[in-house]
C-alpha positions in Angstrom: 0.1 -0.2 0.5 1.4 3.1 -1.0 1.7 6.3 0.2 -0.7 8.8 -1.6 0.9 12.4 -1.6 -1.2 16.0 -2.4 -0.1 18.8 -4.3 1.8 21.3 -2.9 -0.8 22.8 -0.8 -2.2 20.3 1.2 -5.7 19.2 2.5 -6.8 20.9 5.3 -8.1 17.9 7.8 -10.3 20.7 10.0 -12.2 21.5 6.9 -12.2 18.0 5.3 -13.4 16.3 8.6 -15.4 19.4 10.6 -16.8 16.8 12.6 -13.1 15.4 14.3 -11.5 16.4 17.5 -7.8 17.8 17.6 -5.3 17.4 19.9 -2.1 19.4 19.7 -3.0 21.5 17.1 -5.8 23.8 15.5 -5.5 22.5 12.0 -3.6 19.9 10.0 -2.4 19.9 6.7 -2.1 16.9 5.1 0.8 16.5 2.4 0.5 12.7 2.2 -1.4 9.9 4.3 -0.4 6.3 4.4 -1.9 3.4 7.3 1.4 1.5 6.7 4.1 2.8 9.4 7.3 1.6 7.8 5.8 3.4 4.6 5.7 6.9 6.3 7.8 9.4 4.9 8.7 13.2 6.8 5.3 15.2 6.7 2.6 12.2 6.1 -0.1 12.1 8.0 -0.9 8.3 9.5 -3.7 6.8 9.8 -4.8 3.8 12.5 -6.9 1.8 11.1 -9.9 -0.2 13.4 -8.1 -3.8 12.4 -4.5 -2.4 13.3 -5.7 -1.0 16.6 -4.6 -3.9 18.6 -1.1 -3.5 16.8 -1.0 0.7 17.5 1.6 0.2 20.2 4.0 -1.3 17.9 2.9 1.0 14.6 2.7 4.3 16.1 6.4 4.8 17.4 7.7 3.9 14.1 5.4 6.1 12.3 6.5 8.7 14.4 10.1 8.0 14.1 10.3 7.9 10.3 8.6 11.6 10.4 4.6 11.6 10.5 3.4 14.9 11.1 0.1 13.8 12.7 -2.1 10.7 13.6 -5.5 9.9 12.8 -7.1 7.4 14.8 -10.6 6.4 16.9 -10.5 7.5 20.2 -9.5 7.4 23.1 -6.9 10.1 22.9 -3.2 8.8 23.1 0.0 10.3 25.1 2.0 11.3 21.6 4.8 13.9 20.5 3.0 14.8 17.5 -0.9 16.5 16.9 -3.8 13.7 16.9 -7.1 13.9 15.0 -9.6 11.9 16.4 -12.9 10.7 14.5 -15.4 8.4 14.9 -14.2 6.0 11.8 -11.0 5.9 10.8 -11.6 4.0 7.5 -14.0 6.8 6.7 -11.4 9.5 7.4 -8.6 7.7 5.7 -11.2 7.4 2.6 -11.9 10.8 2.3 -8.2 12.5 2.7 -6.9 10.0 0.2 -9.2 10.9 -2.3 -9.2 14.7 -1.5 -5.2 14.4 -2.0 -5.6 13.1 -5.3 -8.1 15.7 -6.2 -11.1 14.1 -6.0 -11.0 11.8 -9.6 -14.4 10.5 -8.9 -15.7 14.0 -9.1 -14.3 14.2 -12.6 -16.1 11.1 -14.0 -19.6 9.7 -14.5 -18.8 7.1 -12.0 -21.1 4.4 -11.9 -20.9 2.0 -8.9 -22.6 -1.2 -8.7 -23.3 -3.1 -5.3 -25.9 -6.0 -4.3 -25.4 -9.8 -3.5 -24.7 -11.1 -6.4 -24.2 -10.1 -10.5 -21.6 -7.1 -9.6 -18.8 -8.2 -11.6 -21.0 -9.0 -14.5 -22.8 -6.2 -14.3 -19.8 -4.1 -14.6 -18.3 -5.3 -17.4 -21.7 -5.0 -19.6 -22.0 -1.4 -18.2 -18.5 -1.2 -19.6 -19.3 -3.1 -22.6 -22.5 -0.5 -23.5 -20.5 2.7 -22.8 -17.7 1.8 -25.1 -20.2 0.5 -27.7 -21.5 4.3 -27.7 -18.0 5.6 -28.0 -17.2 6.7 -24.5 -13.8 6.2 -23.2 -14.6 4.2 -20.3 -12.6 2.7 -17.0 -13.6 -0.1 -14.8 -12.2 -1.9 -11.7 -13.5 -4.5 -9.9 -13.2 -8.3 -9.0 -11.9 -9.1 -12.6 -9.4 -6.4 -12.8 -8.7 -2.9 -13.5 -8.6 -0.8 -16.7 -7.4 2.7 -16.2 -7.7 3.9 -19.9 -4.6 2.7 -20.8 -3.2 -0.3 -19.1 -5.5 -3.0 -18.0 -4.2 -5.3 -14.8 -5.1 -7.9 -12.5 -6.8 -7.3 -9.2 -5.2 -8.9 -6.8 -7.4 -8.2 -3.7 -10.8 -6.5 -4.3 -11.5 -3.9 -3.2 -8.4 -2.4 -2.5 -7.6 0.5 0.3 -8.5 4.2 -0.5 -5.1 5.3 -1.3 -4.8 2.9 -4.0 -8.5 3.2 -5.4 -7.9 7.2 -5.3 -5.2 6.7 -7.4 -6.6 4.3 -10.0 -9.4 6.9 -10.3 -7.0 9.6 -10.6 -5.2 7.5 -13.7 -8.6 7.4 -15.5 -8.8 11.1 -15.0 -5.3 11.8 -16.5 -5.9 9.2 -19.4 -8.9 11.1 -20.3 -11.7 8.8 -19.1 -14.9 10.0 -19.4 -16.8 7.2 -17.8 -15.9 4.6 -15.1 -17.4 1.7 -13.5 -16.8 0.2 -9.9 -17.7 -2.8 -8.5 -18.4 -2.0 -4.8 -19.2 -5.0 -2.2 -22.0 -4.4 -0.1 -19.1 -5.2 3.0 -16.9 -2.4 1.5 -19.6 -0.2 1.7 -20.7 -1.0 5.4 -17.0 -0.8 6.6 -16.6 2.4 4.8 -13.8 1.3 2.6 -14.9 3.5 -0.9 -15.5 6.3 1.8 -14.1 9.4 -0.5 -16.0 8.0 -3.9 -18.8 9.8 -5.7 -20.8 8.1 -7.6 -22.8 10.1 -10.8 -25.0 6.8 -10.8 -25.4 3.6 -8.3 -26.7 0.3 -9.7 -28.1 -2.4 -7.0 -28.6 -5.9 -8.4 -30.5 -7.4 -5.9 -29.9 -7.5 -1.8 -32.2 -10.7 -1.2 -30.8 -14.1 -0.4 -31.4 -17.3 1.6 -29.3 -16.1 4.4 -30.9 -15.5 8.0 -32.7 -12.1 8.3 -30.6 -10.4 10.5 -27.8 -11.0 7.7 -30.4 -9.2 5.0 -30.9 -6.6 7.4 -27.2 -6.1 7.6 -27.4 -6.3 3.6 -30.0 -3.8 3.3 -28.4 -1.3 5.5 -24.9 -1.3 3.7 -27.4 -1.1 0.5 -28.4 1.9 1.7 -25.6 3.3 2.3 -24.7 3.6 -1.1 -26.7 6.0 -2.0 -24.3 8.7 0.8 -22.2 8.2 -2.2 -24.5 9.3 -4.9 -24.0 12.8 -6.3 -26.6 15.3 -5.8 -27.9 14.9 -9.2 -27.1 11.5 -9.3 -29.5 8.1 -10.5 -30.0 5.1 -8.7 -31.2 2.2 -10.7 -32.9 -0.8 -9.1 -34.3 -4.4 -9.5 -37.9 -4.4 -9.1 -37.9 -8.1 -8.7 -35.9 -8.4 -5.9 -38.3 -7.4 -2.9 -35.6 -6.0 -0.8 -34.0 -3.9 -3.5 -37.0 -2.6 -4.3 -38.3 -1.9 -1.2 -35.0 0.6 -0.5 -36.9 3.1 -3.2 -38.8 4.4 0.1 -35.1 5.4 1.5 -34.5 7.3 -1.7 -36.0 10.4 -2.7 -33.7 11.3 -5.9 -34.4 9.9 -9.6 -34.1 6.4 -10.1 -35.1 3.7 -12.7 -36.1 0.0 -12.1 -35.5 -3.1 -14.2 -37.6 -6.3 -14.0 -39.4 -8.9 -15.8 -42.0 -9.8 -13.7 -42.5 -6.7 -12.3 -43.4 -3.2 -14.0 -40.7 -1.3 -14.2 -39.2 1.4 -16.7 -37.0 -1.2 -18.5 -38.0 -4.6 -18.8 -37.1 -7.9 -20.7 -38.7 -11.4 -21.9 -36.7 -14.3 -22.5 -37.7 -15.7 -26.4 -35.1 -18.7 -26.5 -32.2 -20.5 -24.3 -29.9 -22.9 -25.4 -26.7 -24.3 -24.0 -24.5 -21.8 -26.1 -26.7 -18.6 -26.2 -29.9 -16.9 -25.2 -32.2 -14.4 -26.9 -34.2 -11.8 -25.3 -36.4 -8.9 -26.3 -35.1 -5.7 -24.5 -38.1 -3.3 -23.9 -38.3 0.7 -22.8 -41.0 2.3 -23.0 -42.6 2.0 -26.7 -38.8 0.8 -28.0 -37.7 -3.2 -28.1 -34.6 -4.7 -29.5 -33.5 -8.2 -29.4 -30.4 -9.2 -27.9 -28.4 -12.8 -28.3 -26.2 -13.3 -25.2 -23.6 -16.4 -25.1 -23.8 -15.9 -21.7 -26.9 -17.7 -20.3 -29.5 -17.7 -17.2 -32.3 -15.6 -16.2 -30.0 -13.9 -13.8 -27.5 -12.6 -16.7 -30.9 -11.2 -18.5 -31.4 -8.6 -15.2 -27.3 -8.1 -15.2 -28.2 -7.0 -18.9 -30.9 -4.8 -18.1 -29.2 -3.1 -15.4 -26.3 -2.4 -18.0 -29.3 -1.4 -19.9 -30.8 1.2 -17.8 -27.4 2.8 -17.3 -27.0 3.1 -21.4 -30.6 4.8 -21.6 -29.4 7.1 -18.6 -26.8 8.6 -20.9 -28.7 8.9 -24.0 -27.7 5.7 -25.8 -30.0 4.0 -28.1 -31.0 0.5 -27.6 -29.7 -0.7 -30.6 -26.0 0.7 -29.6 -26.9 -0.9 -26.2 -27.6 -4.4 -27.3 -24.0 -4.4 -29.8 -22.3 -3.3 -26.3 -24.1 -6.4 -24.4 -23.8 -9.1 -26.9 -20.0 -8.3 -27.2 -19.5 -9.6 -23.2 -19.2 -13.2 -24.5 -17.8 -14.9 -21.6 -16.5 -14.2 -18.2 -13.9 -16.4 -16.0 -15.7 -18.3 -13.7 -19.8 -16.9 -14.4 -21.0 -20.1 -16.4 -18.0 -20.1 -18.4 -18.5 -22.3 -21.1 -15.2 -24.5 -22.4 -15.6 -25.8 -25.9 -13.1 -28.6 -27.2 -15.4 -30.0 -29.7 -16.5 -32.7 -26.8 -20.0 -33.8 -27.5 -21.4 -32.6 -23.8 -21.0 -29.5 -22.1 -18.7 -28.0 -19.5 -18.9 -24.8 -17.7 -17.2 -23.3 -15.1 -19.0 -21.3 -12.2 -17.7 -19.6 -8.8 -21.0 -20.3 -7.4 -19.8 -18.5 -4.0 -23.1 -18.9 -2.5 -26.3 -21.1 -2.0 -28.4 -18.9 -4.6 -25.3 -18.3 -6.9 -25.0 -21.9 -6.9 -29.0 -22.8 -7.4 -28.9 -20.1 -10.1 -26.7 -21.8 -12.1 -27.9 -25.5 -11.7 -31.4 -24.3 -12.6 -30.2 -22.8 -15.9 -28.3 -25.8 -16.6 -31.4 -28.3 -15.9 -33.3 -25.7 -18.7 -31.2 -26.7 -21.3 -29.5 -30.0 -20.3 -30.6 -32.8 -22.5 -29.0 -35.4 -20.4 -27.7 -35.9 -16.9 -26.5 -32.7 -15.1 -23.2 -33.5 -13.4 -22.0 -31.2 -11.0 -18.7 -31.0 -9.0 -18.8 -28.6 -6.3 -15.7 -27.9 -4.0 -15.7 -26.1 -0.8 -12.8 -24.7 1.4 -11.6 -23.5 4.4 -12.5 -19.9 3.1 -16.4 -20.5 3.0 -18.6 -19.6 6.2 -19.2 -23.0 8.2 -23.2 -22.8 7.7 -23.0 -22.7 3.8 -21.2 -25.5 3.4 -24.2 -28.0 4.0 -26.7 -25.5 1.9 -24.0 -25.5 -0.8 -24.2 -29.3 -0.8 -27.9 -29.0 -0.4 -28.5 -26.9 -3.6 -26.1 -29.1 -5.7 -28.2 -32.2 -4.6 -31.5 -30.6 -5.0 -30.8 -30.1 -9.2 -27.8 -32.7 -10.0 -27.9 -36.1 -11.5 -24.5 -36.7 -10.1 -23.0 -34.8 -7.6 -18.7 -34.7 -6.7 -17.7 -33.2 -3.7 -14.3 -32.1 -3.6 -11.6 -29.3 -2.2 -11.5 -25.7 -4.0 -7.9 -26.5 -3.6 -5.4 -28.9 -4.9 -2.5 -30.6 -3.1 -2.3 -32.2 0.4 -3.4 -29.6 2.4 -7.0 -29.5 0.9 -9.4 -29.7 3.9 -11.4 -32.9 4.4 -13.6 -31.5 7.2 -15.0 -29.1 4.8 -16.3 -31.7 2.3 -17.6 -33.7 5.2 -19.7 -30.3 6.5 -20.9 -30.0 2.5 -22.2 -33.4 2.7 -24.3 -32.8 5.5 -26.7 -31.2 3.1 -26.9 -33.7 1.0 -29.7 -36.6 1.3 -29.2 -38.5 -2.3 -26.1 -40.2 -1.4 -26.2 -42.6 -3.6 -25.6 -39.9 -6.5 -22.5 -38.9 -4.1 -19.5 -39.3 -4.6 -16.3 -37.9 -2.6 -12.8 -37.4 -4.1 -10.4 -35.3 -2.4 -7.7 -34.3 -4.8 -9.4 -31.5 -7.3 -7.4 -32.7 -10.3 -8.5 -36.2 -9.8 -12.0 -35.3 -9.1 -12.1 -33.3 -12.3 -11.1 -36.0 -14.4 -13.6 -38.7 -13.0 -16.4 -36.0 -13.5 -15.9 -35.5 -17.6 -14.9 -39.6 -17.6 -18.4 -40.2 -16.5 -20.3 -37.6 -19.4 -22.3 -38.9 -22.0 -23.3 -36.9 -25.0 -25.9 -34.6 -24.0 -25.0 -34.2 -20.6 -23.8 -31.0 -18.8 -20.7 -30.6 -16.1 -20.7 -28.3 -13.8 -17.1 -27.2 -12.0 -18.6 -25.2 -9.1 -17.0 -23.3 -6.4 -13.3 -23.9 -7.8 -10.5 -22.4 -9.2 -10.9 -20.3 -12.3 -7.3 -18.3 -11.5 -4.3 -20.1 -9.3 -5.7 -21.7 -6.9 -3.2 -24.5 -5.5 -1.6 -25.0 -2.2 0.5 -27.7 -1.0 2.4 -27.4 2.2 1.4 -23.8 2.3 2.6 -23.1 -1.1 0.7 -21.2 -3.6 1.2 -22.1 -7.3 -0.7 -22.6 -10.6 -4.1 -24.5 -10.5 -7.1 -23.3 -12.9 -10.2 -25.8 -13.6 -10.2 -24.6 -16.9 -6.6 -25.9 -17.9 -7.4 -29.0 -15.9 -10.4 -29.7 -18.5 -8.8 -28.6 -21.9 -5.7 -30.9 -21.1 -8.0 -33.8 -20.4 -10.6 -33.3 -23.5 -7.1 -32.9 -25.7 -6.1 -35.8 -24.3 -8.6 -38.6 -23.9 -10.9 -37.1 -26.2 -9.6 -38.6 -29.4 -9.0 -41.5 -28.0 -12.9 -41.5 -27.1 -13.8 -40.5 -30.5 -11.9 -43.4 -32.5 -12.8 -46.1 -30.0 -15.3 -47.7 -27.6 -14.6 -45.5 -24.5 -16.6 -43.9 -22.4 -18.5 -42.4 -24.8 -18.8 -44.8 -27.0 
């Protein structure tokens, strides 16, 4: 995490944080800001974040020794040789300082923030594609990476801390982007991690899921907080078919657009055809309509397209151009990603992080699958324990054959996690446990017959191999392609498993 530096005149914390309490100074002018003690440069402001409070005894002396000008932290007051700025929320203060130091770049862009319980990543890509199809220079940032108008890079950890986020937005402005799209997880909103960002438009894909009511309440509260990041003239776009999201309209008195398939809304759609490799729906807005054919399938993808279309319409883009932008997004890593190697059955890879997402993927494939639906489900220690049995139950409900494995590959694969997933499975006679993920993928592919669908869920669509604590390259897609290219010619020429 790098230090954020400002222009020569700096930023007055008294003006930026009027609710703060100052000790040892009437005002503090920030020229730079960081949360990492060993990166402090003379004159920097050092911010103690809530997750570092327990280590502040070690961090503060290092920051002071390296020449920090002042410290921003939550109460109580500390006996320090430098001025202090006491705030109720250090994370929020850090964000506001970082974006101010960077010149508040989000205010110089038509920034679209996308949040919700599911569909954020895909919706961001669709919005960026629609804006790009209309000729707008568009930056984007989210789980799958960041594009600053010139260079695209992977997002190792999303969302980033405020200093890096401000820097990314500043580069977009420098590179003459007119629009930008940012994926904003509900958790990042609730913890003030995107503090300092101002959106021109906010999109809430959905809010309700199968979690306990208390979790849903927290999620709705976080979703409401995104309205605080909306510019005074900003627009909200919500899913009217999602009851919890539609309810948020009661907490918003600004301009809004709604999207829906079942309920009345400004932008709607009718699904016309759905196959394993594509689907077609009719996009409708007012008296206008346009057919859209996408290679990504599922009703959930239609909702994502509707949200992106609403953004396009808000910026004056015609439906034909919007349809062209939507159709240009053919696949995304780990989002019902289809793998085609000439095999006589279908293979899809989906990250499916929640029971709701897994169920949506399986329901989609069930509608287009002519044969059996084979589901390989991986779980790991990062999954919440309460989710594992529900993931197993969702897979058990729709799959004809279920293979439980680990989301990691190697000797450290957690067998206990598989056992917890198995608690949700009732049809044990159709379930196989293969701990080694590579072997499990090979076994699943070997079972497939012409017309079957194989779903690799909850797994790795990027580097994810763990052995003795070491991370190396492991990609479900690469494993599938290697097996198909190696075994498929034999199966087509001999009486093998597809004979």
